DODREN-378475 format. One record per residue (C-alpha): residue in one letter; y, z, x. Coordinates in steps of 0.2 Angstrom, whole numbers, always signed. Example, Ala and Ser with C-alpha at 12.3 -4.5 7.8 and 13.67 -1.06 7.14 Angstrom:
<rs>
  code      v      w      u
     A    -22    +39    +62
     S     -5    +36    +68
</rs>
This chain:
<rs>
  code      v      w      u
     M    +43     -1   -341
     V    +24     -1   -342
     F    +15    +16   -340
     K     -2    +17   -332
     V    -15    +29   -341
     L    -31    +34   -334
     I    -46    +40   -345
     S    -58    +49   -334
     D    -70    +56   -347
     P    -80    +46   -361
     L    -69    +43   -376
     S    -73    +32   -390
     E    -64    +15   -392
     D    -58    +21   -409
     G    -51    +36   -401
     I    -40    +27   -388
     Y    -35    +13   -400
     P    -17    +20   -401
     L    -16    +18   -382
     R    -23     +0   -382
     Q    -10     -5   -395
     A     +5     +2   -386
     D    +15    -12   -378
     N    +21     +0   -364
     V     +4     +7   -359
     E     -9     +0   -347
     V    -26     +9   -350
     T    -40    +11   -336
     V    -56    +19   -341
     D    -65    +26   -326
     T    -77    +40   -330
     G    -89    +50   -319
     L    -77    +52   -305
     T    -80    +65   -292
     P    -65    +77   -289
     E    -62    +68   -273
     E    -62    +51   -281
     L    -50    +57   -295
     A    -39    +65   -282
     E    -38    +48   -273
     K    -34    +38   -289
     I    -23    +49   -298
     G     -7    +45   -288
     A     -5    +28   -297
     Y     -5    +35   -315
     D     +8    +41   -327
     A     -5    +49   -339
     L    -22    +56   -338
     L    -34    +59   -353
     V    -49    +70   -351
     R    -62    +80   -361
     S    -71    +94   -353
     Q    -79    +86   -339
     S    -65    +82   -328
     Q    -57    +97   -319
     V    -38    +94   -317
     T    -35   +106   -302
     R    -20   +110   -292
     D    -27    +99   -278
     I    -28    +84   -290
     L    -10    +88   -297
     N     -3    +89   -279
     K     -8    +71   -277
     A     -2    +65   -294
     K    +15    +60   -289
     N    +18    +49   -304
     L     +9    +60   -317
     K    +20    +65   -332
     I     +7    +70   -345
     V    -11    +76   -346
     G    -20    +74   -363
     R    -35    +85   -367
     A    -45    +77   -381
     G    -50    +94   -389
     V    -43   +111   -391
     G    -48   +121   -375
     V    -39   +117   -359
     D    -49   +128   -347
     N    -52   +113   -336
     I    -34   +110   -333
     D    -23   +121   -321
     L     -8   +124   -333
     D     +2   +134   -320
     A     +1   +120   -307
     A     +5   +107   -321
     T    +20   +116   -326
     E    +26   +118   -308
     H    +24    +99   -305
     G    +34    +95   -322
     V    +18    +88   -330
     I    +16    +92   -348
     V     -1    +96   -355
     V     -6    +92   -373
     N    -21    +95   -384
     A    -28    +91   -401
     P    -29   +107   -411
     D    -29    +99   -428
     G    -43    +86   -425
     N    -57    +97   -431
     T    -49   +104   -447
     N    -58    +93   -459
     S    -75    +96   -451
     A    -73   +115   -450
     A    -68   +116   -468
     E    -82   +105   -473
     H    -94   +116   -463
     A    -87   +132   -472
     M    -90   +124   -489
     A   -107   +118   -484
     M   -111   +136   -480
     I   -104   +143   -496
     M   -114   +131   -506
     S   -130   +134   -496
     L   -128   +152   -499
     A   -125   +150   -518
     R   -141   +140   -520
     N   -152   +147   -506
     I   -155   +129   -499
     P   -160   +134   -481
     Q   -172   +148   -487
     A   -180   +136   -500
     Y   -182   +122   -488
     H   -190   +134   -475
     A   -202   +140   -489
     L   -207   +122   -494
     K   -209   +117   -476
     N   -222   +132   -475
     K   -231   +125   -490
     K   -223   +137   -503
     W   -217   +131   -520
     D   -207   +146   -527
     R   -194   +141   -539
     K   -191   +158   -546
     K   -188   +166   -530
     Y   -173   +155   -525
     V   -163   +155   -541
     G   -145   +153   -536
     V   -128   +155   -544
     E   -115   +142   -549
     L    -98   +141   -539
     K    -89   +137   -555
     N    -77   +152   -561
     K    -82   +162   -546
     T    -68   +169   -535
     L    -67   +163   -517
     G    -57   +175   -506
     I    -50   +166   -491
     V    -44   +177   -476
     G    -32   +167   -466
     L    -24   +152   -474
     G    -20   +141   -459
     R    -25   +122   -458
     I    -43   +125   -460
     G    -41   +139   -473
     A    -30   +128   -484
     E    -42   +114   -483
     V    -56   +125   -489
     A    -45   +131   -503
     T    -43   +113   -509
     R    -61   +110   -509
     A    -65   +126   -518
     K    -53   +121   -532
     G    -63   +105   -533
     Q    -78   +116   -537
     R    -68   +124   -550
     M    -68   +141   -541
     N    -54   +153   -543
     V    -46   +155   -525
     V    -36   +170   -519
     A    -30   +171   -501
     Y    -23   +183   -488
     D    -12   +177   -474
     P     +2   +186   -465
     F    +13   +171   -468
     L     +8   +167   -486
     T    +21   +169   -499
     E    +20   +169   -518
     E    +30   +153   -518
     K    +18   +144   -506
     A     +3   +151   -516
     N    +10   +144   -532
     K    +13   +127   -524
     M     -6   +127   -519
     G    -12   +133   -536
     I    -20   +148   -529
     G    -18   +167   -530
     Y    -13   +178   -516
     G    -14   +196   -511
     T    -16   +209   -498
     L    -32   +209   -487
     D    -39   +224   -498
     E    -34   +215   -514
     V    -43   +199   -508
     L    -58   +208   -502
     G    -60   +217   -519
     Q    -58   +202   -530
     A    -69   +190   -521
     D    -87   +184   -526
     F    -87   +174   -510
     I    -77   +177   -494
     T    -73   +165   -480
     I    -65   +169   -464
     H    -52   +158   -455
     T    -41   +168   -443
     P    -40   +168   -424
     L    -49   +181   -415
     L    -35   +193   -409
     K    -34   +212   -405
     E    -28   +214   -423
     T    -42   +204   -431
     K    -57   +210   -420
     H    -69   +218   -432
     L    -56   +215   -446
     I    -71   +214   -458
     N    -79   +231   -454
     A    -89   +245   -463
     A    -73   +250   -472
     A    -69   +233   -477
     F    -87   +230   -484
     E    -84   +246   -495
     K    -70   +238   -503
     M    -80   +222   -508
     K    -89   +219   -524
     D   -108   +223   -524
     G   -117   +206   -521
     V   -103   +198   -512
     Q   -107   +183   -501
     I    -98   +180   -484
     V    -95   +166   -472
     N    -88   +165   -455
     C    -85   +148   -447
     A    -70   +154   -437
     R    -74   +166   -422
     G    -87   +178   -418
     G    -81   +196   -418
     I    -70   +195   -433
     I    -84   +202   -443
     D    -92   +218   -436
     E   -110   +212   -435
     E   -118   +229   -435
     A   -108   +233   -451
     L   -113   +217   -459
     Y   -131   +220   -455
     D   -130   +237   -464
     A   -121   +230   -478
     I   -135   +217   -481
     V   -149   +229   -479
     N   -140   +241   -491
     K   -138   +227   -504
     K   -119   +227   -504
     V   -119   +210   -497
     A   -131   +197   -505
     G   -129   +184   -492
     A   -120   +179   -476
     G   -117   +162   -468
     L   -113   +162   -449
     D   -108   +148   -438
     V   -101   +160   -424
     F   -107   +176   -416
     E    -99   +189   -405
     Q   -110   +183   -390
     E   -115   +165   -389
     P   -127   +156   -387
     V   -138   +168   -396
     T   -156   +165   -402
     E   -162   +183   -404
     H   -151   +194   -416
     K   -157   +206   -429
     L   -145   +197   -442
     L   -156   +181   -439
     E   -171   +191   -445
     L   -164   +194   -462
     P   -168   +182   -476
     E   -151   +184   -483
     V   -143   +176   -468
     I   -141   +158   -464
     A   -134   +152   -448
     T   -129   +137   -437
     P   -126   +136   -418
     H   -106   +134   -419
     L   -106   +117   -427
     G    -90   +118   -436
     A    -81   +104   -426
     S    -97    +95   -421
     T    -95    +79   -431
     V    -93    +61   -425
     E    -77    +60   -434
     A    -70    +76   -427
     Q    -73    +70   -409
     E    -64    +54   -413
     S    -50    +62   -422
     V    -46    +73   -407
     A    -45    +58   -396
     I    -34    +49   -408
     D    -22    +64   -410
     V    -20    +66   -391
     S    -18    +47   -388
     H     -4    +47   -401
     D     +4    +62   -392
     V     +3    +53   -375
     V    +10    +37   -382
     N    +24    +46   -391
     F    +29    +56   -375
     L    +29    +41   -363
     S    +40    +32   -375
     G    +53    +45   -374
     G    +48    +56   -389
     L    +43    +74   -391
     A    +24    +79   -389
     K    +18    +87   -405
     N     +5    +98   -397
     P    +10   +104   -380
     V     +2   +119   -372
     N    +13   +122   -357
     L    +32   +123   -354
     P    +40   +106   -350
     S    +51   +105   -334
     V    +68   +112   -335
     A    +83   +107   -324
     K    +82   +119   -308
     E   +100   +125   -310
     V    +97   +130   -329
     M    +80   +138   -325
     N    +88   +149   -311
     K   +100   +156   -324
     I    +88   +159   -339
     E    +72   +163   -331
     P    +76   +182   -328
     Y    +78   +183   -347
     F    +61   +175   -352
     Y    +52   +192   -351
     L    +65   +201   -361
     A    +65   +187   -375
     E    +46   +188   -377
     K    +45   +207   -377
     L    +59   +208   -390
     G    +49   +196   -401
     V    +33   +206   -399
     F    +43   +222   -403
     V    +51   +216   -418
     S    +35   +208   -425
     N    +27   +225   -425
     L    +41   +233   -435
     T    +41   +219   -447
     Q    +33   +220   -464
     G    +31   +206   -477
     V    +31   +187   -474
     V    +44   +181   -461
     E    +56   +169   -469
     E    +71   +168   -457
     V    +74   +172   -438
     N    +91   +173   -431
     I    +93   +175   -412
     Y   +111   +180   -406
     Y   +116   +177   -388
     S   +132   +185   -381
     G   +140   +188   -365
     E   +135   +177   -350
     L   +121   +170   -361
     T   +134   +160   -371
     D   +136   +148   -356
     V   +118   +142   -354
     E   +105   +132   -363
     V    +96   +145   -373
     G    +82   +134   -381
     P    +69   +140   -369
     L    +74   +158   -372
     T    +72   +155   -391
     R    +55   +148   -388
     N    +50   +163   -378
     A    +56   +175   -392
     L    +47   +165   -405
     K    +31   +166   -395
     G    +32   +185   -394
     L    +36   +186   -413
     L    +21   +174   -418
     K     +7   +178   -407
     R     +3   +195   -415
     H     -4   +184   -430
     L     -7   +167   -422
     G    -15   +172   -405
     D    -12   +167   -387
     H    -12   +149   -391
     V     +6   +151   -396
     N    +16   +147   -380
     D    +34   +143   -375
     V    +33   +125   -380
     N    +24   +125   -397
     A    +31   +141   -404
     A    +46   +132   -412
     F    +34   +119   -420
     L    +22   +133   -426
     A    +37   +142   -434
     E    +42   +127   -443
     R    +25   +124   -449
     K    +25   +142   -456
     D    +42   +138   -465
     I    +51   +150   -454
     D    +70   +145   -453
     V    +75   +148   -435
     H    +94   +149   -430
     E   +102   +151   -413
     H   +120   +159   -413
     K   +132   +162   -398
     T   +144   +176   -401
     S   +158   +185   -390
     S   +152   +202   -397
     T   +143   +210   -382
     K   +144   +229   -388
     G   +149   +233   -370
     F   +135   +224   -361
     T   +137   +210   -349
     N   +124   +200   -359
     L   +115   +204   -375
     L   +100   +196   -384
     T    +98   +201   -402
     I    +83   +195   -413
     E    +85   +198   -432
     V    +70   +195   -443
     K    +72   +193   -462
     T    +56   +194   -473
     N    +53   +195   -491
     V    +54   +214   -491
     G    +68   +217   -479
     T    +77   +214   -462
     R    +73   +221   -445
     K    +83   +219   -429
     V    +81   +223   -411
     A    +92   +219   -396
     G    +90   +220   -377
     T    +99   +217   -361
     L    +97   +215   -342
     L   +104   +229   -332
     N   +110   +226   -315
     G    +96   +233   -303
     L    +86   +240   -318
     G    +79   +225   -327
     A    +76   +223   -345
     R    +80   +236   -358
     I    +79   +238   -377
     V    +96   +244   -382
     L    +96   +243   -401
     V    +83   +245   -415
     D    +90   +241   -432
     S   +106   +252   -432
     Y   +101   +264   -419
     S   +106   +264   -400
     V    +92   +267   -388
     D    +88   +264   -369
     V    +70   +259   -367
     L    +60   +249   -355
     P    +50   +235   -365
     E    +33   +239   -357
     G    +18   +249   -359
     H    +12   +259   -375
     M    +25   +264   -387
     V    +27   +273   -403
     F    +41   +270   -415
     I    +44   +284   -428
     R    +56   +285   -443
     H    +59   +303   -449
     K    +71   +315   -457
     D    +83   +323   -445
     Q    +77   +341   -447
     P    +73   +355   -434
     G    +55   +355   -428
     A    +51   +337   -432
     I    +51   +332   -413
     G    +42   +347   -409
     R    +28   +344   -421
     V    +26   +326   -415
     G    +25   +332   -397
     T    +12   +346   -401
     L     +1   +334   -411
     L     +1   +321   -397
     A     -3   +335   -385
     T    -18   +340   -395
     E    -24   +322   -395
     E    -22   +322   -376
     V     -8   +309   -377
     N     +5   +311   -364
     I    +23   +307   -368
     A    +31   +298   -353
     T    +49   +296   -361
     M    +57   +299   -377
     Q    +73   +292   -385
     V    +80   +299   -402
     G    +94   +292   -413
     R   +101   +297   -430
     S   +112   +290   -443
     N   +120   +307   -447
     A   +115   +325   -446
     G   +101   +329   -458
     G    +99   +310   -462
     D    +87   +297   -456
     A    +82   +297   -438
     I    +71   +288   -426
     M    +60   +293   -411
     M    +55   +280   -398
     L    +41   +287   -387
     T    +33   +279   -372
     I    +15   +286   -370
     D     +2   +284   -357
     K    -12   +276   -367
     H    -14   +266   -383
     L    -12   +277   -399
     E    -29   +278   -408
     R    -31   +277   -427
     R    -34   +296   -429
     A    -19   +301   -420
     L     -9   +288   -429
     D    -15   +295   -446
     Q    -11   +313   -441
     L     +6   +308   -436
     S    +10   +299   -452
     Q     +5   +315   -462
     L    +17   +327   -453
     S    +31   +333   -464
     D    +48   +324   -463
     I    +39   +308   -455
     Y    +43   +292   -465
     G    +33   +280   -454
     V    +24   +278   -437
     T    +22   +261   -429
     P    +12   +259   -412
     I    +18   +245   -401
     D     +9   +239   -386
     L    +20   +229   -375
</rs>
């Protein structure tokens, strides 16, 4: 069978070479189509490749009777209606890896430019000033580079920095000592990395947890004269705190490719001579643009040939009768994943998901993906979805196992997630109650009955008179209203837990005060 592929946005011939070479693919390049023209043509095609110009709307997908896959030559898929694509059984793929090399090179260019004052010296020379003494730099050799976030790009930066004979130390929630040793780098906590580094480069996604990750408190932990680079996302560095740190000579230089608000041409950071900046150019190379097209072309060819897509961004179609049985559990599986990820400390090494009761009779793969999505997105962000969660877990060297068991602990159905890390094991279980919906029914060895929604606080404490009262009094002082409370204990006077549902997010001050109460072992805020 020959599949017809339409390319509606400009892509280089090198980028679509895999499509041209495939025996079962017929390629049509027709760019500049109006939405009406695209809607008129799309019904004849099995695949569509776009960049950012073509808008793949619900109206277009409604007319795409033969369409099986949409490929986006790039990372963002804002121009594609993912919900409509999923409803029509159309898989959407993108190319998240194509800009890795370009972004890593840009980060290294920033580091080297900071070290040798290249932009500042060039600007002075352009203004007819020859000043060799003012722009004396430092060598990278034997300096320590701290990498915050060791994903694809961070790992590429580490390789390049080692080539400059730098000492590399990294922090990443999925980095283990074994992985670091294999890469020939050091590893540590965020505070340890910040404290050791002469240069720091940021390579994390922008999440709730990483928003202003590098703030005033973080700068205080750094060496005097540290230099910092952000080619990841604006907002990871608190720009006000960075400005103050430079003015106060704590930070000797900063290289910024991203800002909290873009585009930006007027910013007080840009007025500082210690700051060099570029207008979000990390992925702006000819090679990166070709690479994303090549990656997505390979994915399209592989999928049309009966293989699996490497970089899907939506849920592929599932048989209707299967979907009817498992869809009610999607919410529960994801929320259990989010919940246990907040309890887990250390690097995740293994995930066991146990299905029992009526769940033993259905295909549970989609539920496993939802559970992994909830587990991973705390660290990896919203680009983790039902489809790519298993792939991302594998890339993080996380072993995932599904188990079906007859043990229901008295429930009609039970879904249990067990997470093993390098420091311990945590477990959470949930069920669907007839007419009542999803419930968390087990946390570690403690039985509970909690709705998996809203703002929660999980507290480990000693089973002593007054412990619950002290928690309630403190939260009342902080004007935090308790909606529900569940308690459990191992034995009288032993270890115990409190599960609180509260009306608003628990702020840092209240969290710190709770942690300091007598008989309290640990306090974990969880936003579901």
